[in-house]
All heavy atoms as a GROMACS GRO file, in nm:
protein
  593
    1MET      N    1   1.399   0.468   0.893
    1MET     CA    2   1.464   0.397   0.784
    1MET      C    3   1.364   0.383   0.670
    1MET      O    4   1.247   0.358   0.691
    1MET     CB    5   1.510   0.260   0.833
    1MET     CG    6   1.567   0.173   0.722
    1MET     SD    7   1.619   0.014   0.781
    1MET     CE    8   1.790   0.048   0.804
    2TRP      N    9   1.414   0.400   0.548
    2TRP     CA   10   1.329   0.391   0.430
    2TRP      C   11   1.361   0.265   0.351
    2TRP      O   12   1.476   0.227   0.339
    2TRP     CB   13   1.350   0.512   0.339
    2TRP     CG   14   1.299   0.637   0.401
    2TRP    CD1   15   1.369   0.725   0.478
    2TRP    CD2   16   1.166   0.687   0.396
    2TRP    NE1   17   1.288   0.827   0.520
    2TRP    CE2   18   1.164   0.806   0.471
    2TRP    CE3   19   1.050   0.644   0.335
    2TRP    CZ2   20   1.049   0.882   0.486
    2TRP    CZ3   21   0.936   0.720   0.350
    2TRP    CH2   22   0.935   0.837   0.425
    3ALA      N   23   1.259   0.203   0.297
    3ALA     CA   24   1.278   0.087   0.210
    3ALA      C   25   1.327   0.135   0.075
    3ALA      O   26   1.311   0.251   0.039
    3ALA     CB   27   1.146   0.012   0.196
    4ALA      N   28   1.387   0.044   0.000
    4ALA     CA   29   1.431   0.078  -0.135
    4ALA      C   30   1.310   0.121  -0.216
    4ALA      O   31   1.202   0.066  -0.203
    4ALA     CB   32   1.497  -0.043  -0.199
    5PRO      N   33   1.328   0.223  -0.300
    5PRO     CA   34   1.214   0.271  -0.377
    5PRO      C   35   1.171   0.174  -0.485
    5PRO      O   36   1.249   0.093  -0.532
    5PRO     CB   37   1.266   0.400  -0.440
    5PRO     CG   38   1.413   0.380  -0.448
    5PRO     CD   39   1.451   0.295  -0.330
    6SER      N   40   1.046   0.184  -0.520
    6SER     CA   41   0.991   0.107  -0.631
    6SER      C   42   0.952   0.207  -0.738
    6SER      O   43   0.878   0.301  -0.711
    6SER     CB   44   0.868   0.029  -0.584
    6SER     OG   45   0.805  -0.033  -0.691
    7SER      N   46   1.002   0.191  -0.858
    7SER     CA   47   0.973   0.286  -0.965
    7SER      C   48   0.886   0.223  -1.071
    7SER      O   49   0.902   0.106  -1.105
    7SER     CB   50   1.102   0.336  -1.029
    7SER     OG   51   1.176   0.411  -0.936
    8ILE      N   52   0.793   0.301  -1.123
    8ILE     CA   53   0.702   0.258  -1.228
    8ILE      C   54   0.708   0.364  -1.337
    8ILE      O   55   0.702   0.483  -1.309
    8ILE     CB   56   0.558   0.246  -1.175
    8ILE    CG1   57   0.553   0.145  -1.062
    8ILE    CG2   58   0.462   0.208  -1.287
    8ILE    CD1   59   0.422   0.143  -0.987
    9ARG      N   60   0.717   0.322  -1.461
    9ARG     CA   61   0.720   0.418  -1.572
    9ARG      C   62   0.580   0.439  -1.626
    9ARG      O   63   0.501   0.347  -1.634
    9ARG     CB   64   0.810   0.367  -1.683
    9ARG     CG   65   0.954   0.365  -1.642
    9ARG     CD   66   1.045   0.353  -1.763
    9ARG     NE   67   1.182   0.359  -1.722
    9ARG     CZ   68   1.252   0.470  -1.703
    9ARG    NH1   69   1.196   0.586  -1.724
    9ARG    NH2   70   1.376   0.467  -1.666
   10GLY      N   71   0.550   0.563  -1.663
   10GLY     CA   72   0.421   0.597  -1.720
   10GLY      C   73   0.438   0.695  -1.836
   10GLY      O   74   0.550   0.727  -1.873
   11ARG      N   75   0.330   0.741  -1.893
   11ARG     CA   76   0.333   0.838  -2.003
   11ARG      C   77   0.386   0.972  -1.954
   11ARG      O   78   0.365   1.009  -1.840
   11ARG     CB   79   0.192   0.861  -2.058
   11ARG     CG   80   0.126   0.737  -2.109
   11ARG     CD   81  -0.013   0.772  -2.154
   11ARG     NE   82  -0.091   0.651  -2.164
   11ARG     CZ   83  -0.219   0.647  -2.187
   11ARG    NH1   84  -0.287   0.759  -2.201
   11ARG    NH2   85  -0.282   0.534  -2.196
   12GLY      N   86   0.447   1.046  -2.041
   12GLY     CA   87   0.495   1.179  -2.003
   12GLY      C   88   0.379   1.278  -2.001
   12GLY      O   89   0.289   1.271  -2.085
   13GLY      N   90   0.378   1.366  -1.904
   13GLY     CA   91   0.271   1.465  -1.894
   13GLY      C   92   0.324   1.605  -1.915
   13GLY      O   93   0.444   1.630  -1.908
   14ALA      N   94   0.234   1.697  -1.940
   14ALA     CA   95   0.271   1.836  -1.960
   14ALA      C   96   0.323   1.896  -1.829
   14ALA      O   97   0.271   1.867  -1.722
   14ALA     CB   98   0.151   1.915  -2.010
   15ALA      N   99   0.424   1.980  -1.838
   15ALA     CA  100   0.487   2.039  -1.720
   15ALA      C  101   0.387   2.114  -1.632
   15ALA      O  102   0.394   2.109  -1.510
   15ALA     CB  103   0.601   2.132  -1.762
   16GLU      N  104   0.291   2.184  -1.695
   16GLU     CA  105   0.194   2.261  -1.616
   16GLU      C  106   0.094   2.171  -1.540
   16GLU      O  107   0.030   2.216  -1.446
   16GLU     CB  108   0.119   2.362  -1.703
   16GLU     CG  109   0.036   2.302  -1.813
   16GLU     CD  110   0.112   2.280  -1.944
   16GLU    OE1  111   0.234   2.300  -1.948
   16GLU    OE2  112   0.047   2.240  -2.041
   17GLU      N  113   0.081   2.045  -1.580
   17GLU     CA  114  -0.009   1.952  -1.511
   17GLU      C  115   0.058   1.882  -1.394
   17GLU      O  116  -0.009   1.834  -1.303
   17GLU     CB  117  -0.061   1.846  -1.609
   17GLU     CG  118  -0.150   1.901  -1.716
   17GLU     CD  119  -0.196   1.794  -1.814
   17GLU    OE1  120  -0.142   1.682  -1.813
   17GLU    OE2  121  -0.288   1.824  -1.893
   18LEU      N  122   0.190   1.876  -1.396
   18LEU     CA  123   0.265   1.799  -1.296
   18LEU      C  124   0.233   1.834  -1.152
   18LEU      O  125   0.215   1.744  -1.070
   18LEU     CB  126   0.414   1.814  -1.324
   18LEU     CG  127   0.502   1.695  -1.289
   18LEU    CD1  128   0.452   1.567  -1.352
   18LEU    CD2  129   0.645   1.722  -1.328
   19PRO      N  130   0.221   1.963  -1.114
   19PRO     CA  131   0.190   1.994  -0.974
   19PRO      C  132   0.052   1.945  -0.929
   19PRO      O  133   0.023   1.942  -0.810
   19PRO     CB  134   0.196   2.147  -0.969
   19PRO     CG  135   0.274   2.188  -1.088
   19PRO     CD  136   0.247   2.084  -1.192
   20HIS      N  137  -0.033   1.905  -1.023
   20HIS     CA  138  -0.171   1.869  -0.990
   20HIS      C  139  -0.204   1.721  -1.009
   20HIS      O  140  -0.317   1.680  -0.983
   20HIS     CB  141  -0.266   1.952  -1.076
   20HIS     CG  142  -0.241   2.099  -1.067
   20HIS    ND1  143  -0.276   2.173  -0.957
   20HIS    CD2  144  -0.181   2.184  -1.153
   20HIS    CE1  145  -0.240   2.298  -0.976
   20HIS    NE2  146  -0.181   2.307  -1.094
   21ILE      N  147  -0.109   1.640  -1.053
   21ILE     CA  148  -0.144   1.503  -1.091
   21ILE      C  149  -0.188   1.415  -0.974
   21ILE      O  150  -0.253   1.315  -0.995
   21ILE     CB  151  -0.032   1.432  -1.170
   21ILE    CG1  152   0.092   1.416  -1.084
   21ILE    CG2  153  -0.003   1.505  -1.298
   21ILE    CD1  154   0.194   1.326  -1.148
   22PHE      N  155  -0.153   1.452  -0.852
   22PHE     CA  156  -0.194   1.372  -0.736
   22PHE      C  157  -0.324   1.423  -0.673
   22PHE      O  158  -0.366   1.373  -0.569
   22PHE     CB  159  -0.082   1.367  -0.632
   22PHE     CG  160   0.039   1.292  -0.680
   22PHE    CD1  161   0.153   1.360  -0.716
   22PHE    CD2  162   0.038   1.153  -0.690
   22PHE    CE1  163   0.265   1.291  -0.761
   22PHE    CE2  164   0.149   1.083  -0.735
   22PHE     CZ  165   0.263   1.153  -0.770
   23GLU      N  166  -0.389   1.520  -0.736
   23GLU     CA  167  -0.516   1.572  -0.685
   23GLU      C  168  -0.629   1.476  -0.720
   23GLU      O  169  -0.631   1.416  -0.828
   23GLU     CB  170  -0.546   1.710  -0.745
   23GLU     CG  171  -0.449   1.817  -0.698
   23GLU     CD  172  -0.472   1.950  -0.764
   23GLU    OE1  173  -0.571   1.966  -0.840
   23GLU    OE2  174  -0.390   2.041  -0.742
   24ARG      N  175  -0.724   1.464  -0.630
   24ARG     CA  176  -0.839   1.375  -0.651
   24ARG      C  177  -0.923   1.423  -0.769
   24ARG      O  178  -0.948   1.542  -0.784
   24ARG     CB  179  -0.925   1.373  -0.525
   24ARG     CG  180  -1.033   1.267  -0.530
   24ARG     CD  181  -1.135   1.294  -0.423
   24ARG     NE  182  -1.112   1.211  -0.308
   24ARG     CZ  183  -1.186   1.216  -0.198
   24ARG    NH1  184  -1.285   1.301  -0.189
   24ARG    NH2  185  -1.162   1.136  -0.098
   25PHE      N  186  -0.965   1.329  -0.852
   25PHE     CA  187  -1.049   1.351  -0.970
   25PHE      C  188  -0.981   1.433  -1.079
   25PHE      O  189  -1.046   1.487  -1.166
   25PHE     CB  190  -1.185   1.414  -0.934
   25PHE     CG  191  -1.260   1.336  -0.830
   25PHE    CD1  192  -1.299   1.395  -0.713
   25PHE    CD2  193  -1.290   1.203  -0.851
   25PHE    CE1  194  -1.369   1.324  -0.616
   25PHE    CE2  195  -1.359   1.130  -0.754
   25PHE     CZ  196  -1.398   1.191  -0.636
   26ARG      N  197  -0.849   1.439  -1.076
   26ARG     CA  198  -0.774   1.513  -1.177
   26ARG      C  199  -0.720   1.413  -1.279
   26ARG      O  200  -0.647   1.323  -1.244
   26ARG     CB  201  -0.658   1.587  -1.111
   26ARG     CG  202  -0.565   1.656  -1.208
   26ARG     CD  203  -0.629   1.775  -1.270
   26ARG     NE  204  -0.615   1.889  -1.182
   26ARG     CZ  205  -0.594   2.011  -1.223
   26ARG    NH1  206  -0.587   2.039  -1.350
   26ARG    NH2  207  -0.583   2.109  -1.137
   27SER      N  208  -0.756   1.430  -1.403
   27SER     CA  209  -0.704   1.347  -1.512
   27SER      C  210  -0.618   1.434  -1.602
   27SER      O  211  -0.658   1.542  -1.641
   27SER     CB  212  -0.818   1.288  -1.596
   27SER     OG  213  -0.893   1.197  -1.520
   28GLY      N  214  -0.501   1.384  -1.633
   28GLY     CA  215  -0.411   1.458  -1.721
   28GLY      C  216  -0.453   1.447  -1.866
   28GLY      O  217  -0.530   1.358  -1.904
   29SER      N  218  -0.401   1.536  -1.947
   29SER     CA  219  -0.436   1.536  -2.089
   29SER      C  220  -0.386   1.410  -2.159
   29SER      O  221  -0.442   1.369  -2.260
   29SER     CB  222  -0.381   1.660  -2.157
   29SER     OG  223  -0.241   1.664  -2.145
   30SER      N  224  -0.284   1.344  -2.106
   30SER     CA  225  -0.231   1.224  -2.169
   30SER      C  226  -0.312   1.099  -2.134
   30SER      O  227  -0.284   0.991  -2.184
   30SER     CB  228  -0.084   1.203  -2.130
   30SER     OG  229  -0.072   1.178  -1.993
   31SER      N  230  -0.413   1.113  -2.048
   31SER     CA  231  -0.494   0.995  -2.009
   31SER      C  232  -0.590   0.952  -2.119
   31SER      O  233  -0.646   0.844  -2.114
   31SER     CB  234  -0.572   1.024  -1.881
   31SER     OG  235  -0.677   1.114  -1.905
   32GLY      N  236  -0.612   1.037  -2.217
   32GLY     CA  237  -0.702   1.002  -2.326
   32GLY      C  238  -0.849   1.008  -2.288
   32GLY      O  239  -0.934   0.957  -2.359
   33GLY      N  240  -0.880   1.067  -2.173
   33GLY     CA  241  -1.020   1.080  -2.132
   33GLY      C  242  -1.080   0.955  -2.073
   33GLY      O  243  -1.199   0.950  -2.042
   34ASP      N  244  -0.999   0.849  -2.052
   34ASP     CA  245  -1.052   0.724  -1.998
   34ASP      C  246  -1.010   0.702  -1.853
   34ASP      O  247  -0.992   0.591  -1.808
   34ASP     CB  248  -1.010   0.606  -2.085
   34ASP     CG  249  -0.860   0.588  -2.093
   34ASP    OD1  250  -0.787   0.677  -2.045
   34ASP    OD2  251  -0.815   0.485  -2.148
   35SER      N  252  -0.994   0.811  -1.778
   35SER     CA  253  -0.947   0.804  -1.641
   35SER      C  254  -1.048   0.868  -1.546
   35SER      O  255  -1.109   0.969  -1.578
   35SER     CB  256  -0.813   0.878  -1.630
   35SER     OG  257  -0.774   0.888  -1.496
   36SER      N  258  -1.062   0.807  -1.428
   36SER     CA  259  -1.150   0.865  -1.326
   36SER      C  260  -1.078   0.971  -1.244
   36SER      O  261  -1.141   1.049  -1.173
   36SER     CB  262  -1.202   0.755  -1.233
   36SER     OG  263  -1.093   0.697  -1.161
   37GLY      N  264  -0.945   0.971  -1.250
   37GLY     CA  265  -0.869   1.071  -1.176
   37GLY      C  266  -0.850   1.039  -1.030
   37GLY      O  267  -0.820   1.128  -0.951
   38ILE      N  268  -0.865   0.912  -0.990
   38ILE     CA  269  -0.844   0.878  -0.849
   38ILE      C  270  -0.727   0.782  -0.827
   38ILE      O  271  -0.687   0.760  -0.714
   38ILE     CB  272  -0.971   0.819  -0.784
   38ILE    CG1  273  -1.015   0.691  -0.854
   38ILE    CG2  274  -1.083   0.922  -0.780
   38ILE    CD1  275  -1.124   0.615  -0.779
   39GLY      N  276  -0.667   0.731  -0.932
   39GLY     CA  277  -0.558   0.634  -0.917
   39GLY      C  278  -0.436   0.690  -0.848
   39GLY      O  279  -0.386   0.633  -0.750
   40LEU      N  280  -0.383   0.801  -0.898
   40LEU     CA  281  -0.264   0.859  -0.837
   40LEU      C  282  -0.295   0.921  -0.701
   40LEU      O  283  -0.212   0.916  -0.610
   40LEU     CB  284  -0.200   0.962  -0.930
   40LEU     CG  285  -0.134   0.904  -1.055
   40LEU    CD1  286  -0.086   1.017  -1.146
   40LEU    CD2  287  -0.020   0.811  -1.019
   41TRP      N  288  -0.414   0.976  -0.687
   41TRP     CA  289  -0.454   1.029  -0.556
   41TRP      C  290  -0.458   0.915  -0.453
   41TRP      O  291  -0.407   0.928  -0.342
   41TRP     CB  292  -0.591   1.097  -0.564
   41TRP     CG  293  -0.639   1.145  -0.430
   41TRP    CD1  294  -0.606   1.262  -0.370
   41TRP    CD2  295  -0.724   1.076  -0.339
   41TRP    NE1  296  -0.667   1.272  -0.246
   41TRP    CE2  297  -0.740   1.157  -0.225
   41TRP    CE3  298  -0.788   0.953  -0.342
   41TRP    CZ2  299  -0.816   1.120  -0.116
   41TRP    CZ3  300  -0.865   0.915  -0.232
   41TRP    CH2  301  -0.879   0.998  -0.121
   42THR      N  302  -0.518   0.803  -0.492
   42THR     CA  303  -0.527   0.687  -0.402
   42THR      C  304  -0.389   0.634  -0.367
   42THR      O  305  -0.361   0.603  -0.251
   42THR     CB  306  -0.612   0.576  -0.466
   42THR    OG1  307  -0.742   0.628  -0.494
   42THR    CG2  308  -0.624   0.456  -0.375
   43THR      N  309  -0.302   0.625  -0.465
   43THR     CA  310  -0.166   0.577  -0.441
   43THR      C  311  -0.094   0.666  -0.342
   43THR      O  312  -0.031   0.618  -0.247
   43THR     CB  313  -0.087   0.572  -0.574
   43THR    OG1  314  -0.157   0.488  -0.665
   43THR    CG2  315   0.053   0.521  -0.552
   44ARG      N  316  -0.105   0.798  -0.361
   44ARG     CA  317  -0.039   0.890  -0.268
   44ARG      C  318  -0.098   0.877  -0.128
   44ARG      O  319  -0.026   0.874  -0.028
   44ARG     CB  320  -0.051   1.035  -0.315
   44ARG     CG  321   0.022   1.131  -0.221
   44ARG     CD  322   0.009   1.274  -0.260
   44ARG     NE  323  -0.130   1.315  -0.245
   44ARG     CZ  324  -0.175   1.436  -0.271
   44ARG    NH1  325  -0.094   1.527  -0.318
   44ARG    NH2  326  -0.300   1.466  -0.255
   45ARG      N  327  -0.229   0.868  -0.120
   45ARG     CA  328  -0.295   0.860   0.011
   45ARG      C  329  -0.254   0.732   0.085
   45ARG      O  330  -0.225   0.735   0.205
   45ARG     CB  331  -0.447   0.865  -0.008
   45ARG     CG  332  -0.524   0.872   0.121
   45ARG     CD  333  -0.499   1.006   0.191
   45ARG     NE  334  -0.565   1.003   0.319
   45ARG     CZ  335  -0.504   1.022   0.436
   45ARG    NH1  336  -0.376   1.050   0.440
   45ARG    NH2  337  -0.570   1.015   0.548
   46LEU      N  338  -0.250   0.619   0.015
   46LEU     CA  339  -0.209   0.493   0.078
   46LEU      C  340  -0.063   0.499   0.124
   46LEU      O  341  -0.029   0.450   0.232
   46LEU     CB  342  -0.230   0.375  -0.017
   46LEU     CG  343  -0.376   0.337  -0.043
   46LEU    CD1  344  -0.386   0.233  -0.153
   46LEU    CD2  345  -0.441   0.287   0.085
   47ALA      N  346   0.022   0.560   0.044
   47ALA     CA  347   0.162   0.578   0.083
   47ALA      C  348   0.171   0.662   0.210
   47ALA      O  349   0.244   0.627   0.304
   47ALA     CB  350   0.242   0.641  -0.030
   48GLU      N  351   0.098   0.773   0.214
   48GLU     CA  352   0.101   0.862   0.331
   48GLU      C  353   0.050   0.791   0.455
   48GLU      O  354   0.104   0.811   0.564
   48GLU     CB  355   0.018   0.987   0.304
   48GLU     CG  356   0.081   1.080   0.204
   48GLU     CD  357  -0.012   1.194   0.161
   48GLU    OE1  358  -0.134   1.186   0.188
   48GLU    OE2  359   0.038   1.289   0.097
   49LEU      N  360  -0.053   0.709   0.443
   49LEU     CA  361  -0.108   0.638   0.558
   49LEU      C  362  -0.008   0.538   0.616
   49LEU      O  363  -0.018   0.500   0.732
   49LEU     CB  364  -0.237   0.566   0.519
   49LEU     CG  365  -0.358   0.656   0.495
   49LEU    CD1  366  -0.473   0.577   0.434
   49LEU    CD2  367  -0.402   0.722   0.625
   50GLN      N  368   0.089   0.498   0.535
   50GLN     CA  369   0.192   0.405   0.580
   50GLN      C  370   0.323   0.477   0.612
   50GLN      O  371   0.427   0.415   0.628
   50GLN     CB  372   0.216   0.299   0.473
   50GLN     CG  373   0.092   0.214   0.449
   50GLN     CD  374   0.116   0.113   0.340
   50GLN    OE1  375   0.198   0.023   0.356
   50GLN    NE2  376   0.045   0.128   0.230
   51GLY      N  377   0.318   0.610   0.619
   51GLY     CA  378   0.435   0.688   0.653
   51GLY      C  379   0.530   0.709   0.536
   51GLY      O  380   0.646   0.744   0.554
   52GLY      N  381   0.481   0.691   0.414
   52GLY     CA  382   0.565   0.705   0.296
   52GLY      C  383   0.524   0.822   0.209
   52GLY      O  384   0.448   0.909   0.250
   53THR      N  385   0.574   0.821   0.088
   53THR     CA  386   0.544   0.925  -0.008
   53THR      C  387   0.563   0.871  -0.149
   53THR      O  388   0.616   0.763  -0.167
   53THR     CB  389   0.637   1.048   0.016
   53THR    OG1  390   0.593   1.155  -0.066
   53THR    CG2  391   0.781   1.017  -0.014
   54ILE      N  392   0.519   0.946  -0.248
   54ILE     CA  393   0.539   0.912  -0.387
   54ILE      C  394   0.589   1.036  -0.459
   54ILE      O  395   0.545   1.148  -0.430
   54ILE     CB  396   0.412   0.855  -0.453
   54ILE    CG1  397   0.442   0.805  -0.595
   54ILE    CG2  398   0.298   0.954  -0.449
   54ILE    CD1  399   0.330   0.724  -0.657
   55GLU      N  400   0.683   1.016  -0.550
   55GLU     CA  401   0.741   1.127  -0.626
   55GLU      C  402   0.726   1.096  -0.774
   55GLU      O  403   0.713   0.980  -0.813
   55GLU     CB  404   0.890   1.140  -0.594
   55GLU     CG  405   0.919   1.166  -0.448
   55GLU     CD  406   1.067   1.155  -0.415
   55GLU    OE1  407   1.146   1.107  -0.501
   55GLU    OE2  408   1.104   1.191  -0.304
   56VAL      N  409   0.730   1.200  -0.856
   56VAL     CA  410   0.722   1.182  -1.001
   56VAL      C  411   0.823   1.270  -1.071
   56VAL      O  412   0.849   1.383  -1.028
   56VAL     CB  413   0.579   1.211  -1.055
   56VAL    CG1  414   0.539   1.354  -1.031
   56VAL    CG2  415   0.568   1.175  -1.202
   57GLU      N  416   0.884   1.215  -1.175
   57GLU     CA  417   0.966   1.290  -1.269
   57GLU      C  418   0.902   1.264  -1.404
   57GLU      O  419   0.864   1.152  -1.434
   57GLU     CB  420   1.110   1.242  -1.270
   57GLU     CG  421   1.184   1.269  -1.141
   57GLU     CD  422   1.325   1.217  -1.149
   57GLU    OE1  423   1.410   1.287  -1.207
   57GLU    OE2  424   1.348   1.106  -1.100
   58SER      N  425   0.889   1.368  -1.487
   58SER     CA  426   0.820   1.351  -1.615
   58SER      C  427   0.893   1.422  -1.727
   58SER      O  428   0.948   1.530  -1.708
   58SER     CB  429   0.677   1.404  -1.604
   58SER     OG  430   0.605   1.372  -1.720
   59TRP      N  431   0.890   1.358  -1.843
   59TRP     CA  432   0.948   1.412  -1.964
   59TRP      C  433   0.840   1.403  -2.070
   59TRP      O  434   0.812   1.294  -2.123
   59TRP     CB  435   1.072   1.333  -2.006
   59TRP     CG  436   1.176   1.334  -1.897
   59TRP    CD1  437   1.274   1.428  -1.880
   59TRP    CD2  438   1.189   1.242  -1.789
   59TRP    NE1  439   1.348   1.398  -1.767
   59TRP    CE2  440   1.297   1.284  -1.709
   59TRP    CE3  441   1.119   1.128  -1.749
   59TRP    CZ2  442   1.338   1.216  -1.595
   59TRP    CZ3  443   1.160   1.061  -1.635
   59TRP    CH2  444   1.268   1.106  -1.560
   60PRO      N  445   0.771   1.515  -2.100
   60PRO     CA  446   0.660   1.514  -2.196
   60PRO      C  447   0.698   1.445  -2.327
   60PRO      O  448   0.802   1.470  -2.385
   60PRO     CB  449   0.631   1.663  -2.218
   60PRO     CG  450   0.676   1.728  -2.091
   60PRO     CD  451   0.798   1.650  -2.050
   61GLY      N  452   0.612   1.352  -2.366
   61GLY     CA  453   0.631   1.277  -2.488
   61GLY      C  454   0.725   1.159  -2.474
   61GLY      O  455   0.732   1.075  -2.562
   62SER      N  456   0.798   1.153  -2.363
   62SER     CA  457   0.893   1.043  -2.343
   62SER      C  458   0.851   0.949  -2.232
   62SER      O  459   0.875   0.830  -2.239
   62SER     CB  460   1.032   1.099  -2.309
   62SER     OG  461   1.081   1.175  -2.416
   63GLY      N  462   0.792   1.001  -2.126
   63GLY     CA  463   0.749   0.915  -2.016
   63GLY      C  464   0.764   0.981  -1.881
   63GLY      O  465   0.813   1.093  -1.869
   64SER      N  466   0.719   0.909  -1.781
   64SER     CA  467   0.727   0.954  -1.642
   64SER      C  468   0.779   0.839  -1.557
   64SER      O  469   0.759   0.723  -1.591
   64SER     CB  470   0.589   0.994  -1.589
   64SER     OG  471   0.535   1.099  -1.664
   65VAL      N  472   0.842   0.874  -1.448
   65VAL     CA  473   0.887   0.774  -1.351
   65VAL      C  474   0.825   0.812  -1.217
   65VAL      O  475   0.844   0.923  -1.168
   65VAL     CB  476   1.040   0.770  -1.340
   65VAL    CG1  477   1.083   0.674  -1.230
   65VAL    CG2  478   1.102   0.730  -1.472
   66PHE      N  479   0.750   0.719  -1.159
   66PHE     CA  480   0.690   0.738  -1.028
   66PHE      C  481   0.770   0.652  -0.930
   66PHE      O  482   0.791   0.534  -0.953
   66PHE     CB  483   0.544   0.691  -1.027
   66PHE     CG  484   0.456   0.776  -1.113
   66PHE    CD1  485   0.446   0.753  -1.249
   66PHE    CD2  486   0.384   0.879  -1.057
   66PHE    CE1  487   0.366   0.832  -1.329
   66PHE    CE2  488   0.302   0.959  -1.136
   66PHE     CZ  489   0.293   0.935  -1.272
   67THR      N  490   0.814   0.715  -0.820
   67THR     CA  491   0.893   0.643  -0.719
   67THR      C  492   0.814   0.644  -0.588
   67THR      O  493   0.779   0.749  -0.537
   67THR     CB  494   1.031   0.708  -0.700
   67THR    OG1  495   1.096   0.713  -0.827
   67THR    CG2  496   1.115   0.629  -0.603
   68LEU      N  497   0.788   0.525  -0.537
   68LEU     CA  498   0.714   0.506  -0.413
   68LEU      C  499   0.811   0.475  -0.301
   68LEU      O  500   0.891   0.382  -0.311
   68LEU     CB  501   0.615   0.390  -0.430
   68LEU     CG  502   0.533   0.348  -0.309
   68LEU    CD1  503   0.441   0.462  -0.266
   68LEU    CD2  504   0.454   0.223  -0.340
   69TRP      N  505   0.807   0.557  -0.196
   69TRP     CA  506   0.893   0.538  -0.080
   69TRP      C  507   0.807   0.495   0.038
   69TRP      O  508   0.709   0.562   0.070
   69TRP     CB  509   0.964   0.667  -0.043
   69TRP     CG  510   1.062   0.716  -0.143
   69TRP    CD1  511   1.037   0.797  -0.249
   69TRP    CD2  512   1.201   0.687  -0.145
   69TRP    NE1  513   1.153   0.820  -0.320
   69TRP    CE2  514   1.256   0.754  -0.257
   69TRP    CE3  515   1.285   0.611  -0.065
   69TRP    CZ2  516   1.391   0.747  -0.289
   69TRP    CZ3  517   1.420   0.604  -0.097
   69TRP    CH2  518   1.471   0.672  -0.207
   70LEU      N  519   0.843   0.386   0.102
   70LEU     CA  520   0.773   0.338   0.222
   70LEU      C  521   0.873   0.316   0.333
   70LEU      O  522   0.986   0.275   0.308
   70LEU     CB  523   0.698   0.208   0.193
   70LEU     CG  524   0.588   0.215   0.089
   70LEU    CD1  525   0.533   0.076   0.061
   70LEU    CD2  526   0.476   0.307   0.136
   71ARG      N  527   0.830   0.341   0.455
   71ARG     CA  528   0.917   0.319   0.569
   71ARG      C  529   0.938   0.168   0.586
   71ARG      O  530   0.845   0.090   0.574
   71ARG     CB  531   0.855   0.374   0.697
   71ARG     CG  532   0.854   0.523   0.701
   71ARG     CD  533   0.816   0.571   0.843
   71ARG     NE  534   0.819   0.713   0.851
   71ARG     CZ  535   0.930   0.784   0.874
   71ARG    NH1  536   1.043   0.724   0.890
   71ARG    NH2  537   0.926   0.914   0.880
   72ALA      N  538   1.062   0.131   0.615
   72ALA     CA  539   1.092  -0.009   0.643
   72ALA      C  540   1.043  -0.038   0.785
   72ALA      O  541   1.069   0.038   0.878
   72ALA     CB  542   1.241  -0.035   0.632
   73GLY      N  543   0.970  -0.145   0.800
   73GLY     CA  544   0.916  -0.179   0.931
   73GLY      C  545   0.986  -0.298   0.992
   73GLY      O  546   1.076  -0.357   0.933
   74ALA      N  547   0.944  -0.332   1.109
   74ALA     CA  548   0.999  -0.450   1.177
   74ALA      C  549   0.954  -0.574   1.101
   74ALA      O  550   0.847  -0.577   1.041
   74ALA     CB  551   0.948  -0.453   1.321
   75PRO      N  552   1.036  -0.678   1.102
   75PRO     CA  553   0.996  -0.802   1.034
   75PRO      C  554   0.866  -0.856   1.093
   75PRO      O  555   0.839  -0.843   1.213
   75PRO     CB  556   1.111  -0.897   1.064
   75PRO     CG  557   1.223  -0.814   1.113
   75PRO     CD  558   1.163  -0.686   1.167
   76LEU      N  559   0.785  -0.914   1.007
   76LEU     CA  560   0.660  -0.974   1.054
   76LEU      C  561   0.690  -1.097   1.136
   76LEU      O  562   0.781  -1.174   1.105
   76LEU     CB  563   0.572  -1.013   0.936
   76LEU     CG  564   0.516  -0.898   0.853
   76LEU    CD1  565   0.440  -0.954   0.734
   76LEU    CD2  566   0.423  -0.814   0.937
   77GLU      N  567   0.612  -1.116   1.241
   77GLU     CA  568   0.628  -1.237   1.321
   77GLU      C  569   0.568  -1.354   1.247
   77GLU      O  570   0.470  -1.338   1.175
   77GLU     CB  571   0.558  -1.219   1.456
   77GLU     CG  572   0.623  -1.115   1.544
   77GLU     CD  573   0.554  -1.104   1.677
   77GLU    OE1  574   0.495  -1.206   1.722
   77GLU    OE2  575   0.556  -0.996   1.734
   78GLU      N  576   0.626  -1.470   1.264
   78GLU     CA  577   0.573  -1.588   1.198
   78GLU      C  578   0.434  -1.616   1.250
   78GLU      O  579   0.406  -1.607   1.368
   78GLU     CB  580   0.664  -1.708   1.228
   78GLU     CG  581   0.635  -1.825   1.139
   78GLU     CD  582   0.738  -1.933   1.153
   78GLU    OE1  583   0.858  -1.902   1.153
   78GLU    OE2  584   0.696  -2.049   1.167
   79GLY      N  585   0.342  -1.642   1.156
   79GLY     CA  586   0.204  -1.670   1.192
   79GLY      C  587   0.119  -1.544   1.205
   79GLY      O  588   0.001  -1.551   1.237
   80ALA      N  589   0.178  -1.429   1.179
   80ALA     CA  590   0.103  -1.304   1.191
   80ALA      C  591   0.017  -1.281   1.070
   80ALA      O  592   0.036  -1.327   0.964
   80ALA     CB  593   0.198  -1.186   1.208
   0.00000   0.00000   0.00000
């Protein structure tokens, strides 16, 4: 079972960069050079470690939508 997705909007990126945006130390041209290139890689890795995934849709110059999918788990026990 999957939890409802959480979407975050970001800057639009170039189509040729899209397949690489989740690579470690990769900064897109829209980052303005002030990025370490580990944020999206870290987000994807944390999602994967929890059995989830992250997806992106992008419209250059208009924005991007990142959707994080996580598996729904059992309710936490009280006091846990």
